[in-house]
All heavy atoms as TSV, in Angstrom:
chain	resi	resn	atom	element	x	y	z
A	1	MET	N	N	3.273	13.367	-12.172
A	1	MET	CA	C	2.898	11.973	-12.263
A	1	MET	C	C	2.974	11.513	-13.706
A	1	MET	O	O	2.566	12.218	-14.611
A	1	MET	CB	C	1.461	11.777	-11.796
A	1	MET	CG	C	1.262	11.740	-10.354
A	1	MET	SD	S	-0.446	11.220	-10.062
A	1	MET	CE	C	-0.317	10.947	-8.356
A	2	ALA	N	N	3.468	10.331	-13.862
A	2	ALA	CA	C	3.532	9.735	-15.187
A	2	ALA	C	C	2.187	9.092	-15.520
A	2	ALA	O	O	1.448	8.657	-14.636
A	2	ALA	CB	C	4.635	8.692	-15.239
A	3	ALA	N	N	1.890	9.048	-16.800
A	3	ALA	CA	C	0.620	8.460	-17.237
A	3	ALA	C	C	0.564	6.965	-16.942
A	3	ALA	O	O	-0.507	6.410	-16.731
A	3	ALA	CB	C	0.420	8.706	-18.722
A	4	ALA	N	N	1.709	6.314	-16.907
A	4	ALA	CA	C	1.748	4.866	-16.699
A	4	ALA	C	C	1.996	4.489	-15.243
A	4	ALA	O	O	2.281	3.338	-14.944
A	4	ALA	CB	C	2.827	4.255	-17.590
A	5	GLN	N	N	1.884	5.451	-14.342
A	5	GLN	CA	C	2.126	5.146	-12.935
A	5	GLN	C	C	1.044	4.192	-12.433
A	5	GLN	O	O	-0.138	4.402	-12.627
A	5	GLN	CB	C	2.116	6.415	-12.107
A	5	GLN	CG	C	2.564	6.201	-10.696
A	5	GLN	CD	C	2.804	7.523	-9.984
A	5	GLN	OE1	O	2.749	8.568	-10.596
A	5	GLN	NE2	N	3.055	7.454	-8.707
A	6	GLY	N	N	1.467	3.146	-11.787
A	6	GLY	CA	C	0.523	2.138	-11.312
A	6	GLY	C	C	0.180	1.108	-12.364
A	6	GLY	O	O	-0.679	0.257	-12.153
A	7	ASP	N	N	0.859	1.179	-13.502
A	7	ASP	CA	C	0.613	0.238	-14.586
A	7	ASP	C	C	0.973	-1.174	-14.121
A	7	ASP	O	O	2.054	-1.419	-13.624
A	7	ASP	CB	C	1.456	0.612	-15.803
A	7	ASP	CG	C	0.849	0.156	-17.100
A	7	ASP	OD1	O	-0.354	-0.143	-17.108
A	7	ASP	OD2	O	1.571	0.116	-18.112
A	8	GLY	N	N	0.087	-2.103	-14.258
A	8	GLY	CA	C	0.331	-3.475	-13.835
A	8	GLY	C	C	-0.059	-3.745	-12.392
A	8	GLY	O	O	0.045	-4.866	-11.930
A	9	ALA	N	N	-0.498	-2.730	-11.669
A	9	ALA	CA	C	-0.873	-2.923	-10.268
A	9	ALA	C	C	-2.195	-3.669	-10.129
A	9	ALA	O	O	-2.473	-4.219	-9.066
A	9	ALA	CB	C	-0.961	-1.580	-9.555
A	10	ILE	N	N	-2.976	-3.736	-11.179
A	10	ILE	CA	C	-4.273	-4.389	-11.107
A	10	ILE	C	C	-4.121	-5.876	-10.801
A	10	ILE	O	O	-4.927	-6.456	-10.067
A	10	ILE	CB	C	-5.097	-4.149	-12.398
A	10	ILE	CG1	C	-6.533	-4.598	-12.207
A	10	ILE	CG2	C	-4.481	-4.834	-13.582
A	10	ILE	CD1	C	-7.321	-3.708	-11.310
A	11	PHE	N	N	-3.063	-6.501	-11.315
A	11	PHE	CA	C	-2.843	-7.927	-11.045
A	11	PHE	C	C	-2.489	-8.144	-9.586
A	11	PHE	O	O	-2.890	-9.140	-8.982
A	11	PHE	CB	C	-1.755	-8.480	-11.958
A	11	PHE	CG	C	-2.129	-8.413	-13.411
A	11	PHE	CD1	C	-1.429	-7.601	-14.275
A	11	PHE	CD2	C	-3.192	-9.145	-13.901
A	11	PHE	CE1	C	-1.776	-7.521	-15.610
A	11	PHE	CE2	C	-3.545	-9.080	-15.237
A	11	PHE	CZ	C	-2.839	-8.254	-16.092
A	12	THR	N	N	-1.729	-7.223	-9.016
A	12	THR	CA	C	-1.380	-7.310	-7.601
A	12	THR	C	C	-2.628	-7.153	-6.741
A	12	THR	O	O	-2.802	-7.854	-5.744
A	12	THR	CB	C	-0.344	-6.237	-7.238
A	12	THR	OG1	O	0.788	-6.377	-8.110
A	12	THR	CG2	C	0.121	-6.376	-5.803
A	13	VAL	N	N	-3.509	-6.255	-7.136
A	13	VAL	CA	C	-4.754	-6.046	-6.394
A	13	VAL	C	C	-5.625	-7.295	-6.457
A	13	VAL	O	O	-6.181	-7.729	-5.441
A	13	VAL	CB	C	-5.507	-4.816	-6.948
A	13	VAL	CG1	C	-6.892	-4.715	-6.349
A	13	VAL	CG2	C	-4.711	-3.553	-6.691
A	14	PHE	N	N	-5.749	-7.898	-7.626
A	14	PHE	CA	C	-6.534	-9.128	-7.754
A	14	PHE	C	C	-5.931	-10.252	-6.925
A	14	PHE	O	O	-6.653	-11.010	-6.270
A	14	PHE	CB	C	-6.648	-9.575	-9.214
A	14	PHE	CG	C	-7.685	-8.834	-9.999
A	14	PHE	CD1	C	-7.496	-8.572	-11.344
A	14	PHE	CD2	C	-8.854	-8.397	-9.413
A	14	PHE	CE1	C	-8.444	-7.893	-12.080
A	14	PHE	CE2	C	-9.814	-7.717	-10.136
A	14	PHE	CZ	C	-9.601	-7.461	-11.474
A	15	ALA	N	N	-4.608	-10.382	-6.951
A	15	ALA	CA	C	-3.953	-11.433	-6.167
A	15	ALA	C	C	-4.213	-11.229	-4.673
A	15	ALA	O	O	-4.507	-12.189	-3.959
A	15	ALA	CB	C	-2.462	-11.446	-6.458
A	16	ALA	N	N	-4.104	-9.995	-4.206
A	16	ALA	CA	C	-4.360	-9.717	-2.786
A	16	ALA	C	C	-5.811	-10.024	-2.425
A	16	ALA	O	O	-6.093	-10.562	-1.354
A	16	ALA	CB	C	-4.030	-8.271	-2.466
A	17	ALA	N	N	-6.744	-9.700	-3.320
A	17	ALA	CA	C	-8.153	-9.977	-3.055
A	17	ALA	C	C	-8.421	-11.475	-2.978
A	17	ALA	O	O	-9.130	-11.947	-2.087
A	17	ALA	CB	C	-9.024	-9.341	-4.138
A	18	VAL	N	N	-7.843	-12.225	-3.889
A	18	VAL	CA	C	-8.060	-13.672	-3.905
A	18	VAL	C	C	-7.421	-14.322	-2.685
A	18	VAL	O	O	-8.020	-15.191	-2.041
A	18	VAL	CB	C	-7.513	-14.292	-5.210
A	18	VAL	CG1	C	-7.503	-15.801	-5.144
A	18	VAL	CG2	C	-8.352	-13.820	-6.391
A	19	ILE	N	N	-6.207	-13.891	-2.326
A	19	ILE	CA	C	-5.545	-14.435	-1.144
A	19	ILE	C	C	-6.369	-14.137	0.106
A	19	ILE	O	O	-6.480	-14.963	1.013
A	19	ILE	CB	C	-4.123	-13.864	-1.009
A	19	ILE	CG1	C	-3.234	-14.435	-2.109
A	19	ILE	CG2	C	-3.521	-14.175	0.357
A	19	ILE	CD1	C	-1.884	-13.759	-2.218
A	20	GLY	N	N	-6.981	-12.956	0.131
A	20	GLY	CA	C	-7.787	-12.564	1.284
A	20	GLY	C	C	-9.165	-13.180	1.337
A	20	GLY	O	O	-9.900	-13.005	2.306
A	21	GLY	N	N	-9.551	-13.906	0.306
A	21	GLY	CA	C	-10.823	-14.606	0.329
A	21	GLY	C	C	-11.983	-13.865	-0.299
A	21	GLY	O	O	-13.130	-14.261	-0.136
A	22	VAL	N	N	-11.720	-12.793	-1.017
A	22	VAL	CA	C	-12.786	-12.056	-1.695
A	22	VAL	C	C	-13.107	-12.785	-2.995
A	22	VAL	O	O	-12.211	-13.098	-3.778
A	22	VAL	CB	C	-12.356	-10.605	-1.983
A	22	VAL	CG1	C	-13.412	-9.865	-2.781
A	22	VAL	CG2	C	-12.065	-9.879	-0.686
A	23	GLY	N	N	-14.372	-13.059	-3.233
A	23	GLY	CA	C	-14.777	-13.748	-4.449
A	23	GLY	C	C	-14.764	-12.818	-5.647
A	23	GLY	O	O	-15.215	-11.680	-5.572
A	24	LEU	N	N	-14.252	-13.277	-6.778
A	24	LEU	CA	C	-14.189	-12.455	-7.981
A	24	LEU	C	C	-15.478	-12.505	-8.794
A	24	LEU	O	O	-15.655	-11.715	-9.706
A	24	LEU	CB	C	-13.010	-12.885	-8.845
A	24	LEU	CG	C	-11.630	-12.665	-8.219
A	24	LEU	CD1	C	-10.555	-13.148	-9.175
A	24	LEU	CD2	C	-11.436	-11.210	-7.888
A	25	ASN	N	N	-16.371	-13.407	-8.459
A	25	ASN	CA	C	-17.641	-13.505	-9.167
A	25	ASN	C	C	-18.771	-12.838	-8.396
A	25	ASN	O	O	-19.911	-13.279	-8.430
A	25	ASN	CB	C	-18.002	-14.971	-9.420
A	25	ASN	CG	C	-17.096	-15.611	-10.427
A	25	ASN	OD1	O	-16.567	-14.936	-11.297
A	25	ASN	ND2	N	-16.903	-16.916	-10.317
A	26	GLY	N	N	-18.451	-11.787	-7.685
A	26	GLY	CA	C	-19.474	-11.095	-6.919
A	26	GLY	C	C	-19.754	-11.750	-5.595
A	26	GLY	O	O	-20.798	-11.526	-4.999
A	27	GLY	N	N	-18.829	-12.570	-5.143
A	27	GLY	CA	C	-19.012	-13.246	-3.865
A	27	GLY	C	C	-18.818	-12.308	-2.694
A	27	GLY	O	O	-18.658	-11.104	-2.847
A	28	LYS	N	N	-18.847	-12.868	-1.538
A	28	LYS	CA	C	-18.725	-12.062	-0.331
A	28	LYS	C	C	-17.297	-12.135	0.188
A	28	LYS	O	O	-16.627	-13.144	0.066
A	28	LYS	CB	C	-19.689	-12.559	0.741
A	28	LYS	CG	C	-21.137	-12.401	0.351
A	28	LYS	CD	C	-22.024	-12.899	1.438
A	28	LYS	CE	C	-23.484	-12.740	1.010
A	28	LYS	NZ	N	-24.405	-13.254	2.006
A	29	GLY	N	N	-16.887	-11.053	0.787
A	29	GLY	CA	C	-15.584	-10.990	1.417
A	29	GLY	C	C	-15.654	-10.034	2.587
A	29	GLY	O	O	-16.629	-9.301	2.749
A	30	THR	N	N	-14.642	-10.047	3.402
A	30	THR	CA	C	-14.617	-9.157	4.548
A	30	THR	C	C	-13.449	-8.197	4.419
A	30	THR	O	O	-12.482	-8.464	3.696
A	30	THR	CB	C	-14.461	-9.961	5.858
A	30	THR	OG1	O	-13.200	-10.638	5.835
A	30	THR	CG2	C	-15.589	-10.966	6.031
A	31	MET	N	N	-13.535	-7.081	5.125
A	31	MET	CA	C	-12.434	-6.128	5.151
A	31	MET	C	C	-11.207	-6.767	5.788
A	31	MET	O	O	-10.086	-6.539	5.352
A	31	MET	CB	C	-12.838	-4.866	5.917
A	31	MET	CG	C	-13.797	-3.980	5.171
A	31	MET	SD	S	-13.069	-3.273	3.692
A	31	MET	CE	C	-11.911	-2.147	4.424
A	32	PHE	N	N	-11.427	-7.568	6.830
A	32	PHE	CA	C	-10.309	-8.238	7.481
A	32	PHE	C	C	-9.608	-9.187	6.512
A	32	PHE	O	O	-8.381	-9.255	6.472
A	32	PHE	CB	C	-10.794	-9.009	8.720
A	32	PHE	CG	C	-9.695	-9.747	9.418
A	32	PHE	CD1	C	-8.765	-9.067	10.187
A	32	PHE	CD2	C	-9.593	-11.119	9.299
A	32	PHE	CE1	C	-7.740	-9.755	10.819
A	32	PHE	CE2	C	-8.577	-11.813	9.930
A	32	PHE	CZ	C	-7.652	-11.128	10.692
A	33	GLY	N	N	-10.371	-9.924	5.725
A	33	GLY	CA	C	-9.789	-10.841	4.749
A	33	GLY	C	C	-9.005	-10.111	3.676
A	33	GLY	O	O	-7.904	-10.522	3.303
A	34	ALA	N	N	-9.555	-9.012	3.178
A	34	ALA	CA	C	-8.859	-8.224	2.162
A	34	ALA	C	C	-7.569	-7.647	2.723
A	34	ALA	O	O	-6.519	-7.678	2.073
A	34	ALA	CB	C	-9.766	-7.122	1.648
A	35	PHE	N	N	-7.627	-7.120	3.944
A	35	PHE	CA	C	-6.441	-6.558	4.576
A	35	PHE	C	C	-5.396	-7.646	4.830
A	35	PHE	O	O	-4.204	-7.431	4.628
A	35	PHE	CB	C	-6.826	-5.860	5.885
A	35	PHE	CG	C	-5.685	-5.156	6.549
A	35	PHE	CD1	C	-5.149	-4.017	5.990
A	35	PHE	CD2	C	-5.154	-5.634	7.729
A	35	PHE	CE1	C	-4.092	-3.358	6.593
A	35	PHE	CE2	C	-4.104	-4.992	8.347
A	35	PHE	CZ	C	-3.564	-3.842	7.770
A	36	THR	N	N	-5.843	-8.829	5.228
A	36	THR	CA	C	-4.935	-9.949	5.450
A	36	THR	C	C	-4.264	-10.361	4.145
A	36	THR	O	O	-3.072	-10.671	4.121
A	36	THR	CB	C	-5.693	-11.138	6.059
A	36	THR	OG1	O	-6.321	-10.712	7.257
A	36	THR	CG2	C	-4.775	-12.302	6.343
A	37	GLY	N	N	-5.010	-10.358	3.057
A	37	GLY	CA	C	-4.442	-10.689	1.754
A	37	GLY	C	C	-3.375	-9.702	1.332
A	37	GLY	O	O	-2.321	-10.086	0.811
A	38	ILE	N	N	-3.623	-8.416	1.568
A	38	ILE	CA	C	-2.633	-7.389	1.234
A	38	ILE	C	C	-1.378	-7.571	2.078
A	38	ILE	O	O	-0.256	-7.530	1.567
A	38	ILE	CB	C	-3.235	-5.984	1.433
A	38	ILE	CG1	C	-4.327	-5.742	0.406
A	38	ILE	CG2	C	-2.160	-4.910	1.339
A	38	ILE	CD1	C	-5.166	-4.513	0.696
A	39	LEU	N	N	-1.567	-7.784	3.384
A	39	LEU	CA	C	-0.410	-7.976	4.267
A	39	LEU	C	C	0.412	-9.191	3.855
A	39	LEU	O	O	1.648	-9.127	3.797
A	39	LEU	CB	C	-0.873	-8.145	5.707
A	39	LEU	CG	C	-1.111	-6.874	6.498
A	39	LEU	CD1	C	-1.614	-7.213	7.893
A	39	LEU	CD2	C	0.151	-6.061	6.592
A	40	LEU	N	N	-0.243	-10.294	3.567
A	40	LEU	CA	C	0.464	-11.504	3.188
A	40	LEU	C	C	1.216	-11.319	1.876
A	40	LEU	O	O	2.370	-11.735	1.745
A	40	LEU	CB	C	-0.515	-12.675	3.085
A	40	LEU	CG	C	0.100	-14.026	2.782
A	40	LEU	CD1	C	1.071	-14.427	3.883
A	40	LEU	CD2	C	-0.986	-15.070	2.646
A	41	LEU	N	N	0.575	-10.658	0.924
A	41	LEU	CA	C	1.212	-10.451	-0.371
A	41	LEU	C	C	2.457	-9.578	-0.233
A	41	LEU	O	O	3.501	-9.876	-0.811
A	41	LEU	CB	C	0.218	-9.819	-1.348
A	41	LEU	CG	C	0.686	-9.714	-2.782
A	41	LEU	CD1	C	0.902	-11.098	-3.368
A	41	LEU	CD2	C	-0.326	-8.962	-3.601
A	42	TYR	N	N	2.366	-8.520	0.549
A	42	TYR	CA	C	3.528	-7.651	0.704
A	42	TYR	C	C	4.593	-8.280	1.595
A	42	TYR	O	O	5.777	-7.966	1.451
A	42	TYR	CB	C	3.112	-6.265	1.177
A	42	TYR	CG	C	2.597	-5.472	0.004
A	42	TYR	CD1	C	1.244	-5.257	-0.179
A	42	TYR	CD2	C	3.467	-4.993	-0.960
A	42	TYR	CE1	C	0.769	-4.568	-1.272
A	42	TYR	CE2	C	3.011	-4.312	-2.069
A	42	TYR	CZ	C	1.665	-4.098	-2.217
A	42	TYR	OH	O	1.210	-3.431	-3.314
A	43	MET	N	N	4.223	-9.178	2.488
A	43	MET	CA	C	5.236	-9.925	3.240
A	43	MET	C	C	6.015	-10.842	2.300
A	43	MET	O	O	7.234	-10.973	2.423
A	43	MET	CB	C	4.593	-10.724	4.368
A	43	MET	CG	C	4.283	-9.896	5.572
A	43	MET	SD	S	3.589	-10.738	7.017
A	43	MET	CE	C	3.769	-12.436	6.754
A	44	ILE	N	N	5.323	-11.453	1.353
A	44	ILE	CA	C	5.996	-12.301	0.363
A	44	ILE	C	C	6.955	-11.467	-0.464
A	44	ILE	O	O	8.102	-11.868	-0.704
A	44	ILE	CB	C	4.960	-13.018	-0.530
A	44	ILE	CG1	C	4.194	-14.055	0.277
A	44	ILE	CG2	C	5.636	-13.670	-1.737
A	44	ILE	CD1	C	2.989	-14.626	-0.441
A	45	GLN	N	N	6.520	-10.279	-0.905
A	45	GLN	CA	C	7.398	-9.403	-1.681
A	45	GLN	C	C	8.616	-8.990	-0.865
A	45	GLN	O	O	9.729	-8.932	-1.390
A	45	GLN	CB	C	6.646	-8.164	-2.147
A	45	GLN	CG	C	5.700	-8.427	-3.276
A	45	GLN	CD	C	5.015	-7.152	-3.747
A	45	GLN	OE1	O	5.023	-6.130	-3.066
A	45	GLN	NE2	N	4.410	-7.213	-4.913
A	46	ASN	N	N	8.420	-8.705	0.414
A	46	ASN	CA	C	9.520	-8.305	1.273
A	46	ASN	C	C	10.530	-9.442	1.443
A	46	ASN	O	O	11.741	-9.211	1.396
A	46	ASN	CB	C	8.989	-7.855	2.629
A	46	ASN	CG	C	10.031	-7.156	3.451
A	46	ASN	OD1	O	11.015	-6.651	2.932
A	46	ASN	ND2	N	9.813	-7.124	4.748
A	47	VAL	N	N	10.049	-10.655	1.632
A	47	VAL	CA	C	10.952	-11.798	1.774
A	47	VAL	C	C	11.754	-12.009	0.491
A	47	VAL	O	O	12.958	-12.279	0.530
A	47	VAL	CB	C	10.161	-13.075	2.152
A	47	VAL	CG1	C	11.004	-14.318	2.005
A	47	VAL	CG2	C	9.632	-12.947	3.561
A	48	LEU	N	N	11.101	-11.859	-0.654
A	48	LEU	CA	C	11.813	-12.016	-1.922
A	48	LEU	C	C	12.873	-10.937	-2.092
A	48	LEU	O	O	13.962	-11.200	-2.609
A	48	LEU	CB	C	10.825	-11.988	-3.090
A	48	LEU	CG	C	9.864	-13.168	-3.169
A	48	LEU	CD1	C	8.862	-12.959	-4.300
A	48	LEU	CD2	C	10.613	-14.464	-3.351
A	49	THR	N	N	12.576	-9.724	-1.662
A	49	THR	CA	C	13.550	-8.633	-1.732
A	49	THR	C	C	14.721	-8.900	-0.802
A	49	THR	O	O	15.886	-8.732	-1.181
A	49	THR	CB	C	12.891	-7.295	-1.369
A	49	THR	OG1	O	11.824	-7.045	-2.288
A	49	THR	CG2	C	13.885	-6.153	-1.429
A	50	LEU	N	N	14.425	-9.318	0.423
A	50	LEU	CA	C	15.486	-9.604	1.387
A	50	LEU	C	C	16.335	-10.805	0.968
A	50	LEU	O	O	17.504	-10.902	1.334
A	50	LEU	CB	C	14.895	-9.838	2.776
A	50	LEU	CG	C	14.280	-8.610	3.439
A	50	LEU	CD1	C	13.601	-9.000	4.748
A	50	LEU	CD2	C	15.320	-7.532	3.665
A	51	ALA	N	N	15.749	-11.714	0.197
A	51	ALA	CA	C	16.502	-12.869	-0.300
A	51	ALA	C	C	17.433	-12.484	-1.447
A	51	ALA	O	O	18.266	-13.278	-1.864
A	51	ALA	CB	C	15.541	-13.960	-0.755
A	52	GLY	N	N	17.280	-11.273	-1.963
A	52	GLY	CA	C	18.168	-10.794	-3.015
A	52	GLY	C	C	17.740	-11.154	-4.418
A	52	GLY	O	O	18.541	-11.060	-5.346
A	53	LEU	N	N	16.497	-11.546	-4.603
A	53	LEU	CA	C	16.027	-11.872	-5.948
A	53	LEU	C	C	15.800	-10.596	-6.748
A	53	LEU	O	O	15.343	-9.589	-6.203
A	53	LEU	CB	C	14.723	-12.664	-5.881
A	53	LEU	CG	C	14.825	-14.078	-5.346
A	53	LEU	CD1	C	13.451	-14.688	-5.226
A	53	LEU	CD2	C	15.687	-14.918	-6.259
A	54	PRO	N	N	16.096	-10.625	-8.042
A	54	PRO	CA	C	15.813	-9.456	-8.880
A	54	PRO	C	C	14.306	-9.179	-8.928
A	54	PRO	O	O	13.486	-10.084	-8.748
A	54	PRO	CB	C	16.319	-9.868	-10.264
A	54	PRO	CG	C	17.169	-11.063	-10.053
A	54	PRO	CD	C	16.743	-11.692	-8.778
A	55	HIS	N	N	13.964	-7.936	-9.207
A	55	HIS	CA	C	12.558	-7.530	-9.166
A	55	HIS	C	C	11.688	-8.303	-10.157
A	55	HIS	O	O	10.537	-8.605	-9.873
A	55	HIS	CB	C	12.439	-6.033	-9.420
A	55	HIS	CG	C	11.041	-5.535	-9.311
A	55	HIS	ND1	N	10.369	-5.495	-8.102
A	55	HIS	CD2	C	10.161	-5.094	-10.234
A	55	HIS	CE1	C	9.148	-5.037	-8.292
A	55	HIS	NE2	N	9.005	-4.787	-9.586
A	56	PHE	N	N	12.235	-8.634	-11.331
A	56	PHE	CA	C	11.406	-9.344	-12.316
A	56	PHE	C	C	11.056	-10.758	-11.861
A	56	PHE	O	O	10.137	-11.367	-12.389
A	56	PHE	CB	C	12.075	-9.359	-13.698
A	56	PHE	CG	C	13.310	-10.209	-13.788
A	56	PHE	CD1	C	13.225	-11.543	-14.129
A	56	PHE	CD2	C	14.562	-9.665	-13.538
A	56	PHE	CE1	C	14.357	-12.327	-14.224
A	56	PHE	CE2	C	15.700	-10.435	-13.634
A	56	PHE	CZ	C	15.600	-11.771	-13.979
A	57	ARG	N	N	11.746	-11.278	-10.862
A	57	ARG	CA	C	11.411	-12.594	-10.314
A	57	ARG	C	C	10.256	-12.520	-9.319
A	57	ARG	O	O	9.695	-13.535	-8.960
A	57	ARG	CB	C	12.626	-13.206	-9.604
A	57	ARG	CG	C	13.786	-13.461	-10.502
A	57	ARG	CD	C	13.558	-14.703	-11.283
A	57	ARG	NE	N	14.756	-14.988	-12.072
A	57	ARG	CZ	C	14.798	-15.893	-13.000
A	57	ARG	NH1	N	13.733	-16.611	-13.258
A	57	ARG	NH2	N	15.885	-16.095	-13.679
A	58	HIS	N	N	9.900	-11.328	-8.872
A	58	HIS	CA	C	8.794	-11.162	-7.935
A	58	HIS	C	C	7.442	-11.338	-8.628
A	58	HIS	O	O	6.470	-11.700	-7.986
A	58	HIS	CB	C	8.819	-9.771	-7.313
A	58	HIS	CG	C	10.011	-9.510	-6.447
A	58	HIS	ND1	N	10.006	-8.516	-5.524
A	58	HIS	CD2	C	11.219	-10.095	-6.348
A	58	HIS	CE1	C	11.157	-8.494	-4.907
A	58	HIS	NE2	N	11.922	-9.446	-5.397
A	59	ALA	N	N	7.375	-11.052	-9.911
A	59	ALA	CA	C	6.108	-11.039	-10.629
A	59	ALA	C	C	5.325	-12.355	-10.530
A	59	ALA	O	O	4.132	-12.320	-10.231
A	59	ALA	CB	C	6.328	-10.647	-12.083
A	60	PRO	N	N	5.925	-13.509	-10.762
A	60	PRO	CA	C	5.134	-14.740	-10.658
A	60	PRO	C	C	4.598	-15.001	-9.249
A	60	PRO	O	O	3.537	-15.574	-9.080
A	60	PRO	CB	C	6.110	-15.841	-11.067
A	60	PRO	CG	C	7.175	-15.163	-11.834
A	60	PRO	CD	C	7.273	-13.783	-11.270
A	61	ALA	N	N	5.321	-14.575	-8.242
A	61	ALA	CA	C	4.908	-14.824	-6.866
A	61	ALA	C	C	3.796	-13.891	-6.410
A	61	ALA	O	O	3.045	-14.221	-5.505
A	61	ALA	CB	C	6.096	-14.698	-5.929
A	62	THR	N	N	3.690	-12.734	-7.027
A	62	THR	CA	C	2.705	-11.752	-6.582
A	62	THR	C	C	1.535	-11.594	-7.536
A	62	THR	O	O	0.657	-10.777	-7.296
A	62	THR	CB	C	3.366	-10.384	-6.379
A	62	THR	OG1	O	3.935	-9.964	-7.616
A	62	THR	CG2	C	4.438	-10.439	-5.317
A	63	GLY	N	N	1.511	-12.346	-8.604
A	63	GLY	CA	C	0.380	-12.279	-9.518
A	63	GLY	C	C	0.500	-11.211	-10.585
A	63	GLY	O	O	-0.378	-11.059	-11.414
A	64	ALA	N	N	1.563	-10.447	-10.576
A	64	ALA	CA	C	1.744	-9.390	-11.565
A	64	ALA	C	C	2.405	-9.967	-12.805
A	64	ALA	O	O	3.244	-10.848	-12.724
A	64	ALA	CB	C	2.608	-8.273	-10.997
A	65	GLY	N	N	2.027	-9.450	-13.942
A	65	GLY	CA	C	2.661	-9.850	-15.181
A	65	GLY	C	C	3.969	-9.101	-15.369
A	65	GLY	O	O	4.263	-8.163	-14.637
A	66	PRO	N	N	4.747	-9.494	-16.335
A	66	PRO	CA	C	6.005	-8.775	-16.574
A	66	PRO	C	C	5.723	-7.361	-17.071
A	66	PRO	O	O	4.857	-7.151	-17.917
A	66	PRO	CB	C	6.698	-9.613	-17.656
A	66	PRO	CG	C	5.618	-10.397	-18.291
A	66	PRO	CD	C	4.553	-10.592	-17.260
A	67	ARG	N	N	6.429	-6.421	-16.526
A	67	ARG	CA	C	6.245	-5.019	-16.923
A	67	ARG	C	C	7.137	-4.701	-18.095
A	67	ARG	O	O	8.317	-4.999	-18.090
A	67	ARG	CB	C	6.562	-4.098	-15.758
A	67	ARG	CG	C	5.558	-4.242	-14.669
A	67	ARG	CD	C	5.770	-3.219	-13.602
A	67	ARG	NE	N	4.727	-3.384	-12.594
A	67	ARG	CZ	C	4.839	-2.986	-11.353
A	67	ARG	NH1	N	5.935	-2.392	-10.969
A	67	ARG	NH2	N	3.876	-3.169	-10.522
A	68	GLN	N	N	6.554	-4.092	-19.099
A	68	GLN	CA	C	7.305	-3.725	-20.293
A	68	GLN	C	C	7.401	-2.212	-20.322
A	68	GLN	O	O	6.564	-1.540	-20.893
A	68	GLN	CB	C	6.627	-4.273	-21.523
A	68	GLN	CG	C	6.529	-5.786	-21.525
A	68	GLN	CD	C	5.728	-6.306	-22.683
A	68	GLN	OE1	O	5.139	-5.541	-23.425
A	68	GLN	NE2	N	5.712	-7.608	-22.841
A	69	GLU	N	N	8.442	-1.707	-19.698
A	69	GLU	CA	C	8.602	-0.266	-19.610
A	69	GLU	C	C	9.350	0.256	-20.817
A	69	GLU	O	O	10.179	-0.421	-21.410
A	69	GLU	CB	C	9.352	0.089	-18.327
A	69	GLU	CG	C	8.584	-0.329	-17.092
A	69	GLU	CD	C	9.381	-0.089	-15.819
A	69	GLU	OE1	O	10.484	0.439	-15.900
A	69	GLU	OE2	O	8.869	-0.473	-14.760
A	70	ASN	N	N	9.062	1.472	-21.165
A	70	ASN	CA	C	9.724	2.184	-22.246
A	70	ASN	C	C	9.562	1.507	-23.597
A	70	ASN	O	O	10.449	1.559	-24.429
A	70	ASN	CB	C	11.220	2.397	-21.942
A	70	ASN	CG	C	11.411	3.250	-20.722
A	70	ASN	OD1	O	10.589	4.113	-20.416
A	70	ASN	ND2	N	12.500	3.013	-20.006
A	71	GLN	N	N	8.469	0.839	-23.810
A	71	GLN	CA	C	8.190	0.261	-25.122
A	71	GLN	C	C	7.020	1.008	-25.714
A	71	GLN	O	O	6.052	1.312	-25.050
A	71	GLN	CB	C	7.857	-1.216	-25.013
A	71	GLN	CG	C	9.042	-2.067	-24.675
A	71	GLN	CD	C	8.699	-3.541	-24.755
A	71	GLN	OE1	O	7.544	-3.894	-24.921
A	71	GLN	NE2	N	9.695	-4.384	-24.649
A	72	ARG	N	N	7.101	1.281	-26.995
A	72	ARG	CA	C	6.030	2.034	-27.657
A	72	ARG	C	C	5.406	1.222	-28.745
A	72	ARG	O	O	5.892	0.391	-29.334
A	72	ARG	CB	C	6.574	3.322	-28.238
A	72	ARG	CG	C	7.057	4.216	-27.150
A	72	ARG	CD	C	7.684	5.418	-27.720
A	72	ARG	NE	N	8.387	6.092	-26.626
A	72	ARG	CZ	C	8.713	7.327	-26.655
A	72	ARG	NH1	N	8.427	8.076	-27.667
A	72	ARG	NH2	N	9.356	7.870	-25.672
């Protein structure tokens, strides 16, 4: 495993939580809502992939920032 594996995934997790209705200020949410948010987010990613968009174009739609790989 690389040390940077999963780097940038935190934004995707936050986006899925917000889409699913989980409050970021300690609010209440449900497991169904969180699961629905994850499903919806990955359906959006799948549609973007099937549409032929480059991977760096997925970032704004999924809440992830641009990944800067191999930079020191």
